[in-house]
Residue, then its C-alpha position, 0 to 999 in steps of 0.5 A: n500500500m503506497f498510501t498513508e492517510i494523514p490525520l487532520d490533527e494539529e500536525g496534519i493541518a500544519w502539513l497542509k499549510e506547508v504545501e499550500e503553494y500547490f492549491h488555494h489553501s483557503v478552499v481546502i481548509a475552509s471547505g475541508i477541515y472546517n466541515k470535516k469533509i476532507k481526507a489527506f494522504q501521502s505516498t510512503d516515500e513522502e514525495h507525493a501527497g493528495l487531498y480527497i475532498k467530499y465535494s468529489q475533488l482530488i488534489y494531487i501534490g508533487t512531481e508527475s509520477k506515472e506510477f503514483i497517478l495511476k495508483v490514485l486513479e485506481k484508488f478512487k475509481s469508484k467515485p462518480y467524478f473527481y479531479i487531479f491537479t498536477k504541476g505540469k507544463k505540457t499535456e503530453q506528459f500525461h499520455f499514459i492516462p487511460n482513454y476514459y479520462n480527460f485533461y485540460p489546462r487551468y490557471k491560477f493567478l498569483k498577483w493583482s494590481d489595480i487597473n487604470s480604467p475600472p469596468i463600466f456598465d449601464n447604470n440606467v438599467y442595472n444597479l451595483s451594490k454591496v451585499n447587505e445582511e438582508d441580501f445575505i440571508l436571502l442568498k443563504n436560505d435560497n435552495k432553488s437558485k443553481l446560479f448563486k448556490n455557492h455564495g454564502l455557503h460557508y458562512k454561519d452569519y453575515a458578520e463572518f461573510n463580511n469579514a471575508g470580503g463580503g460580496f458585490q451584486i448587480k440587480h435588474n428590476d430588484i433581482i440579482v443577475s450578477l454576483c461576486s463574493a468570497f466563496c470561502h475564507y481562511d487566515g486573510h485569504s478569500e477565494v473569488q466566486v463570480d456568477t452572472n445570469n445567462n440572459h444578462q451576460r456581455q454587459n460587463l456585469a461580472a467584471t464590475c462585480a469582481y473588480a469591486f469585490v477584489k478592490n474591497c478585499r485589498v482595502n481590507n488586507i484580504t488576499p483574493h485568490w482566483d482559480a480559472a476553471s475556464y477560458i472565460s474565467r481566465d480572461l475575466a481575471l486578466k481584464i480586472g487586473f490579475h496577472e502572473l498566471e500559472e498554468y497547471f492541468m486538471i485530469y478528470r472523468g466525464e464531460l466538462s465545459l472549457t468555455 
């Protein structure tokens, strides 16, 4: 058995922080440790490690080892779907992956700088505002919205949400059509989550909300993290001032949109 499970006690959490450069530690710790939905494991030679999150997400840490990756795929083959993140450079490195798996690039942004021209939207049609406590409660209790289901998910109350950077929304006829908020937060770091209603896209709404949120994070000494799972997300991050992106690859089973 080349895997050893790592107990998430004080020592295990310290280990996670040591390897945080390979993933957004705010997501892993907030969604995993706080909610007890994470398992960490390490190879017996301690050169490779991984995290299995209950949200069907597997993060691989270490060098590209054919043996290790294939062992990981075998270990978690019963899961309906999952991801493996690798620190690769070229997709050709993964030619040994079974043909029922797929992989494509993702982008992690390392820095943000303010831009000279903030995004502009039609304020005669749309209204930008910070998410207030009433909005937060409505979002958190809304079990029907698939679009905004990840906003406010990890916070017990508005104060905790606001301390993580809160959120900014755009409404049309008093209905939220675009929203950017802190998906989760840990130790001064917040993961950016942004969504826009399909009927209101291409109006600069996502860029406006995201810029306002990131700017607010920086004012409040919060480090925003942007992990682009699509080309659209990557281009949006570049548009509002993120730069020094790092490309890595995601191996997955099933179908995922690249747009």
